[in-house]
C-alpha positions as CSV (number, residue, x, y, z in Angstrom):
1,M,-11.1,1.6,5.8
2,K,-10.2,-1.7,7.3
3,F,-7.0,-3.6,6.9
4,D,-5.2,-6.8,7.9
5,D,-1.5,-7.4,7.7
6,S,0.6,-10.5,7.5
7,L,4.1,-11.6,6.6
8,E,4.6,-13.6,3.5
9,G,8.2,-14.7,3.0
10,G,9.7,-11.6,4.6
11,V,7.3,-9.3,2.8
12,A,4.7,-7.3,4.8
13,V,1.3,-7.7,3.0
14,F,-1.5,-5.3,3.9
15,S,-5.0,-6.1,2.7
16,V,-7.1,-3.0,2.6
17,S,-10.9,-2.9,2.2
18,G,-13.7,-0.3,2.1
19,K,-13.2,3.4,1.6
20,I,-9.8,5.0,2.1
21,M,-10.5,8.5,3.3
22,G,-8.4,9.3,6.3
23,G,-9.3,9.2,10.0
24,D,-8.1,6.9,12.8
25,E,-7.8,3.9,10.5
26,T,-5.3,5.8,8.3
27,T,-3.2,6.7,11.3
28,M,-3.2,3.1,12.5
29,F,-2.3,1.8,9.0
30,Y,0.7,4.2,8.8
31,G,1.7,3.2,12.3
32,R,1.8,-0.5,11.3
33,I,3.9,0.4,8.2
34,R,6.4,2.1,10.5
35,E,6.4,-0.9,12.9
36,N,7.3,-3.2,10.1
37,I,10.1,-0.9,8.9
38,N,11.4,-0.6,12.5
39,N,11.5,-4.4,12.6
40,N,13.6,-4.4,9.4
41,I,10.7,-5.5,7.2
42,K,11.0,-2.9,4.4
43,D,9.3,-4.6,1.5
44,I,5.6,-3.9,1.5
45,V,2.7,-5.0,-0.6
46,I,-0.6,-3.1,-0.3
47,D,-3.4,-5.2,-1.7
48,L,-6.3,-2.9,-2.8
49,K,-8.5,-5.6,-4.1
50,D,-11.4,-4.8,-1.7
51,V,-11.1,-1.0,-1.9
52,I,-14.3,0.6,-3.2
53,W,-13.3,4.2,-3.0
54,I,-10.4,6.5,-2.3
55,N,-10.3,10.3,-1.7
56,S,-7.4,12.7,-1.8
57,I,-6.5,12.0,1.9
58,G,-6.3,8.3,1.0
59,L,-4.1,9.1,-2.0
60,G,-1.9,11.2,0.2
61,M,-1.6,8.2,2.6
62,L,-0.4,6.0,-0.2
63,I,2.2,8.6,-1.3
64,S,3.4,9.0,2.3
65,V,3.8,5.2,2.7
66,M,5.7,5.1,-0.6
67,T,8.0,7.9,0.5
68,T,8.6,6.3,3.9
69,V,9.3,2.9,2.5
70,K,11.7,4.3,-0.1
71,H,13.6,6.4,2.5
72,A,14.0,3.2,4.6
73,G,15.6,1.4,1.6
74,G,12.6,-0.8,0.9
75,R,10.1,-1.2,-1.9
76,L,6.4,-0.8,-2.1
77,V,4.1,-2.6,-4.6
78,L,0.4,-1.9,-5.0
79,A,-1.6,-5.0,-5.9
80,N,-5.1,-5.2,-7.5
81,I,-5.3,-1.5,-8.2
82,T,-8.5,-1.7,-10.3
83,A,-10.5,0.5,-8.0
84,V,-7.9,3.3,-7.8
85,E,-6.2,3.0,-11.2
86,S,-8.2,5.8,-12.8
87,L,-7.4,8.2,-9.9
88,L,-3.7,7.3,-10.1
89,S,-3.8,7.8,-13.8
90,L,-5.7,11.1,-13.6
91,T,-3.3,12.5,-11.0
92,R,-0.3,11.1,-13.1
93,L,0.8,9.1,-10.1
94,L,0.4,5.7,-11.7
95,S,4.0,5.7,-12.9
96,A,5.2,6.6,-9.4
97,F,4.1,3.3,-7.9
98,E,5.2,-0.2,-8.6
99,T,2.0,-2.2,-9.3
100,A,1.1,-5.9,-9.8
101,D,-2.0,-7.6,-11.0
102,S,-2.3,-9.8,-8.0
103,R,-1.1,-10.1,-4.4
104,E,0.9,-13.2,-5.3
105,A,2.6,-11.5,-8.2
106,A,3.4,-8.5,-5.9
107,V,5.0,-10.7,-3.2
108,K,6.9,-12.6,-5.9
109,S,8.3,-9.4,-7.3
110,L,9.8,-8.5,-3.9
111,S,11.2,-12.0,-3.1
C-alpha cells in the first residue's frame, strides 16, 4: 500500500494505491490520520481509486479510521470504492461508511 495526503479546503484527502493488507504502511497511514485529527483537521476523504486489492487487515484499518474520526467529531468519506465495494457489501459494512463516486464529490460533501 502506498498513500499520499493533502489538504483540500480544510479536508484531509488520502489517495491510497496498491494492496491494502497491513504492515508498516498501514501503521504510517493511521499515524497520519491521527496527526490530522490532532491538528484539528477532522474531516477525512480516503480515495481508493488506485487500490487493487484489500484483505481483512486492510478492512480493519478502514474501520479503525472510521471509528477514530467519528470519536474525534469528524466525518470520513470513502471515494472511488469500486475495488472494495463487493467486500464492503459482502461484509455488510457498505452502509457503515459514507461514500462518494469521486474524490471531488467527497470533498464537496464535507465542505
